[in-house]
N, C-alpha and C positions, 0 to 999 in steps of 0.2 A: 504494500500500500504506500502511496505517495506521502511524503512528509509535508506538513504545512509550509515549511520554508523552502520547498522545492517546487513551488507553483510559479510558473512563468508569469502568469497574470498578476500575482501578488508582487513579484519582484519588479515587474515593469511599472506597476502602479506606485510602489514605494520609490523607485528611482525617479519617476515623473514628479512625485511630491517633493522630493529632495531638490530636483532641478528648479522647480518653480519657487520653492522656499529660498534657495540661494539667489535666484534672479531677483526676487522681491527684496531681499536684503541689499543687493547691489543697488537697486533702484531707490530704496529708502535712504541709502547713504548719500544719494544725490538730491534728496528732498522731494522726490516725485512719487512717494508711496500712495498718494491719493488717486493716481491714474489706474483705471481698471484695465484688465487685459484687453477687453473689447476696444477701449479707447486706443490702446497701443496698436491693435490690428488695423483699425480704421486709419490712424495716422500713418502707419506703414504703407497701407494700400494707396493712400493719396500721395505720399512721398515717392513711392516707386512708380508712379504713373504721371510724371511731370508734363508730358505733352498731351495728356488726355483730360478733357473736362469731366470731373466726377460730380455726380448729382446724388441726391438722397436715394433715388431708385437703384443706382449702381451699388450702393452700400447694402441695401436690402437684398439685392440679387447675389452679390459676392459672398455675403455671410449668412444667407438664408434667414433673415430676421424680419419680423413683421414691421409694417410701416409705423405703427404707433410706438413700438420699441425703439426704432431707429430715430424717430422724431425726438424722443426724450434724451437719448444718448447724444445726439448732435446738439441739442439745446445746452446740455451740460458742458459739452466740449467747447461750445462757443462762449459760454459764461466763464469757463476757465481760461479762455484766451488761446486755445490750441488751433481753432479754425475760425474762418469768417465765411459768410455766404455772400457771394457776389452775383449780381444780375449778369445775364449774357446778352449780347447785342441783338441776337436774332429773336429773342423772346424774353421780355422783362419779367415774366412770371416765373421763368426758370432761374434757380439759384444754384450756381456751382459752388462746390466746397473747396476752399483754398486754405492751405496751412499758413499759419502765422509764423513769424520768426521763432516764437516760443514753441510752437508745434514741431518745426523742423529741428530745433535744438534738442527737444525731447527725444525725437526719433533717433537722431545721430548719437546721442548719449546712450540710448537703449541698445543700439547696434554695437557700440563699443562694449557694453556690458555683456551682450550675447556672445561676442567674440572672446571675451575674458572667460565667460562660463564654459564655452566650448573648449578652450585651451585647458581649463582646470579639469574638465571631464576626461579629456584624452590623456592627461598626465600619466606616465608610466605604462601606456598601452602602445604596443608596437604597431607599425603599419599593417603587418600581416594579421594581427589580432583585430584591428579595426575593420579590415576587409572581411574577415570571418564574421564579425558582429553584423555588419551591414548585409551580408548574404543571409545570415540567420534571420534577421528582422524581416528582410524581403520575403523569405520563404514563409515565415509566420503570417505575414499579411496575405500572401497568396492562399495559404491554408484557410484563413478566415473568410476571404472573398469567395473561395470555392464552396465553403460550407454554407455561407449566407445565400448563395445563388441556388442552392438545392431546395 
């Protein structure tokens, strides 16, 4: 019989919790612990698409979130100074989402922390071991996708 501590699911969940706890500690040290994960994802989405006009409907579609939920999130992000809504020339009713300098700086700092986190996670692990890890995770994902399709 399998021991409790030999559960892949439990180990992955525990590792995930540790990763997020560490990242939140890094972010708190920068004074941005009030930012929710969803705010970070939205800021990152806008940041990574500089040549594209992003509207509320794009956020709803990208993250599969209800309109009312996105409305509340964006209002809070606006209030905190991370984004502004700007009219577009072709239709004044449309408001594109634009990162403020504060929003850009927040994202850039978070990316630095993610890089630091990744470096810390990989410490003491060889390239061969990392390759094996990624192959195993890929296979586990395939196993679950296959199972869910049945």
